[in-house]
N, C-alpha and C positions, 0 to 999 in steps of 0.2 A: 185388089187392094194389097199393098205390101204387108209383109208379116209385121214389121215394126208398127205400122198404122193399126193393124188388126189388134195387136195386144194393147195398144193405147186406147182403142175404142171399146174394148170389152169391159163391162162393169156389171155389178150385181144388181139385177133389175128386181125391184120389189113392188111393181105396179104394172099390170098387163091390160091391154085392150082385149075385148072379147072376140076380135076377129080370128077366124080359124087359120091355122097354119096350113099352107098348101101342101098337098101330098108329095109333090116333087121336092119341095124344100125339106120335108121330114126325111125323105129317102136319102138326100144328100148328107144330112146330118148323121143319120144312122150309118151310112157308108163311111163317113169320116171315122166314126167309132170302130167300125169293122176293120179298117185299115191301120188302126193304132198298133204300135208295137207292144208286145207282151213278152214277159220273161220266157225264154226258150220257145217263143212263138206257140205257147200252149193254148192261148185264146180261151181262158177259163171264164170269160165274162159274157153275161147275157143282159140285154137291155129290154125292159118292159115299157111299152108306150101306153100310158094311161090317159084315156080321154076323160076329162074332168066333168063334162056336162052331166048333171044329174047325180054325180058321185061326190059332190063337195063335202058332205058330212063325213063320208067314209074316208076321203083323202085327208081331212083334218085330223083324223085319228093318227095318221102317220106324222104329220107336222101341223101344228095348230095355227100358224100365222095365216091370217085372212088372205094375203096375196098369193100364198102357195097354191091354193085351190082355184084361184081366179084365172090363171092362165088356161088356155084351151087344152094344153097337154102338160103332162108331167112325165119325165123320163126317169126310170129307176135303173140304176146300174147294179147288177147282182153278180156275185161270184160263186162258182162251183168249187167248194173247198178242196175236194180231192183232185180236181183237174189242174190246179195251179202249180207253178214251179216252186220248189223248195230248195234253199241253199243247204242241202243235207251235209255236205262235206265238212262244213265249218260250224254252223250254229243252228241249223234247222229252221231258219227264218223263211216264212212264207212270203211270196211276192204278190199274193192275190190282191191286196189293197193297193199296191203300187200299180198293178195292171189296171185296176178299176179307175184309179186316178188318171192314168194316161188316156184311157178310153173316154172318160168324162171330159177331160180337157180338150181332146180332139173335137168332140161333139159341140162343146161350148164355143170353141173358136169358129167352127163351121157355121154355127147359128149366128154368131156375131157378124160374120162376113155376109150372111144373107139378110141382115137387118133385123134379126130376131133377138129377143132377150132371154137370158137365163140367170139363174142364181144357184150356185153350188150350195147344197144343203146336206150336212152330215149330222146335224143335231135333231135327229128324228127318233121316234119310238120304234126300235127294231122288232119288237113282238107285234105291234100293230101293223107294221109293214109286212111281216110274214103272213099275218092273218088276211089283210086286205088283198095282198098279191097272190095268196094261196101258194106260197113257196114250198117246194118239196124239201124234205130233210137233206141237209148238206149244202143248201143254197143260202148264201148270206146276202141280205140287202146291205149295200155299201154306201151308195150315194144317190141323191135325187137332184133333179133340177126342173123347175117349171120351164115351159117353153111357149113363147108367144111374142106378140109384138109389144114393145115397151110402151107404157103410158106415162113414162117419166123421162127425165134427162139426167145424164150422169153428173155427179158432183166432182169436185177435184179428187184426183187420185193421190193418196198419201202412202208412200212406201219409204222404208228405211234407205238411207244412201248406201251405195255400194261399199263404201269404206267400213260400214258396220256389219256387212254380211259376207264379204269376200276376203279370203285369206290366200296367201301365196306360200307354197312350199311346206307350211305347217300352220297350226292354229295360232 
């Protein structure tokens, strides 16, 4: 599948079939995340694969939408705060969240190419995530996505036109 087609086909899936994700597909998705670029190649990101069967109530503590815990898997992207690159010379900006976003995006696109559905979730309860995932001190839960076969079809994609978001030479 061409990259242009891949980004057109990706959509936020909010209904999943109960069919399990094949292990080789999961490994391809995780490998895509592993190969994602990170600032200074620090690779401060860890992915937790959560099998949802029998854990639905616990997973709903993280994010309560019914569809979130109905996918057979949920992927949690976490960052190790002290391991990330920081732009110290100028403003001390940490790139941990940028790295996590790139890793998640790589995995989501790999899943789409394999016919699997995902939905980027950042509106979760961080303390519940820490508790459910037993995260050690210094590890930040950053992003989640359910992972499974879609039980829905995409609606039309609405995005702002380029003229509203692209600038040349200055703002």
